[in-house]
N, C-alpha and C positions, 0 to 999 in steps of 0.2 A: 323236145323233151317236155314231159308233163310238168305243168305247174300245179302246185298244191296250195290252195289257200282255204283253210278251214277256220271259220269265224266263231268266236265265242265258244270254243270247244272246252268242255268240262268233262274230265274223264271220271273223276270221283272225288267226293269230299269237298264239294264247294261249301264254304263257310264264310259268312260275314259276321264277325263277332259284334256283340252289343257294345257300342261306345257312345255314350250320350244319347243322341237322337237317331242313331243308325237303326237299321231294321235287321235283326237277327234272322238268318236265313241259312238252311243247310239242305243240301241234296246229295244223297248217296248213290243214286241210280240203282236202287235195288230191283226196280221194275220199270223199265222206260215206257211201257205201255201206258203208265199213269201220268206221264209228263204233260200231255195236252190238257188233261183235266185239271192240272195244278197251274196252268197259265204258261207253260212252256211253248215256244214256237219252233218248228223245224222247217227249214226251207233249203231245198237243194237246187241251186242255180248253176251247177256244173254243166260244161259243154264239151261235147254232147253229154246228155244225161245217161248215167250208167245204170247197172242192175241193182245197186244197193244204195241205201240211204243210211242214216245213223242206225246202229244196231245194238242190241244188249251184248255185254261182254260174255266171253266164254272162258270158263275155267281151264286151267292147264290140264285138268284131270278128266275132262269131258270126253266122252266117246261117241261116235267114232272119230270126231275132229276136234282135238284139243285146241284151246286158245294159245295165244302167243305169251300171255302173262296173267297173273291173277290181280284182282282189284287192290288198291292201295290199302283199303280197310273194309270191313264187313264181309259179306259172302264173296267167294272167289270170282263170281261173275258180276259184281255190283259195280259196274262202269258202263259208260256208253262209249261206243267206238264208231270210227268212220275210216275208210281206207281208199285205196286206188279204184275200187269198184264203184265209187261215186260218179266216175266218168266212164264212158264206153268207148273211148279212143285209144286204148293201149297206152303207149307212152306219150302221146301228143295232146291229150285233153286237158282242160283246166277244171280243177276241183274248186268249187265254191259252195261249200255246204255250211249252213248257218244253224246254230243251236242258240236260241235267244231265251235268256232267263225271264221269269215273270217280272212284271214292271217293278222297279225299286228306285227309291229316292237315295242319291248318294250325296253325302256332305263331306266338306274338307276334312281330312283325317280318317274316313272310313277306309276299310281294308277289305279287299277281295283276295281270297286265298283259294287256289285250286291246284290240281296235280295232273300232269299229263305224262304219257309213256309211249313209247314205240317199241316194237319187237326187236330182239337182238337178231342181228343178220349173221347167218351162217355162211360157210364157204360155198361159193357158187350161186348164192342168192343175190338178188338185186337190192340195193339199198336206196329206196326212193326217197327223195328230199321231203322232209316235212316242214311246213310253214304254218305257224298259228299266229293269228291276229286276235286281239281282244279289243272289241270296239264298243262304243257307247253312242246311243241316240240321245240328242238333247231336245228332241221333238216329242216330249211327253211319252205316251204309251205306243209309240209308232213300232210297227213291224216291217216297215218298208226297207228291205235290204237290196233294192234295185231289182232289175228284171233280167240280167245277164251275168255271166261268169265274172266280169270285171267290175261290176257295179257294187256300191256299198249303200246306195239309198240314203236314208237318214242317219246311218251309222258312219258318219264321216269323222268321228273323234276316235283316233287310235290311241288306246290306252297303253 
């Protein structure tokens, strides 16, 4: 059976409100091609590696291939997505696809808010399990997520 572990997944509307010394930060994923320039890190450690990585959302009205849902807010395609195509082994691969926010300092009481979704499964379709982990590195600005599908590198703190 395929194992799905998608780390630090943020589909839309990431917001850390300003509370005292916290750092206000919002990402709506309007255009995911700008993420790298804004300090985001994408690392696909799936095994075996598949044909897709993270991709821009698709509106339900898109043609010829509509998306499974619209974004929580903003433009209908303003979300980032990952799916079973992150691994190339049909139902036996392990998905380990990381989306790492720009470096931020968290303090006691700070709030991390984000929204996730999965498509509605119709009759005759396979409902693949979705597993999401939100992890934190306490090793400064590290982007070390390990080198294989089961590793977590410096992101050993599960939130």
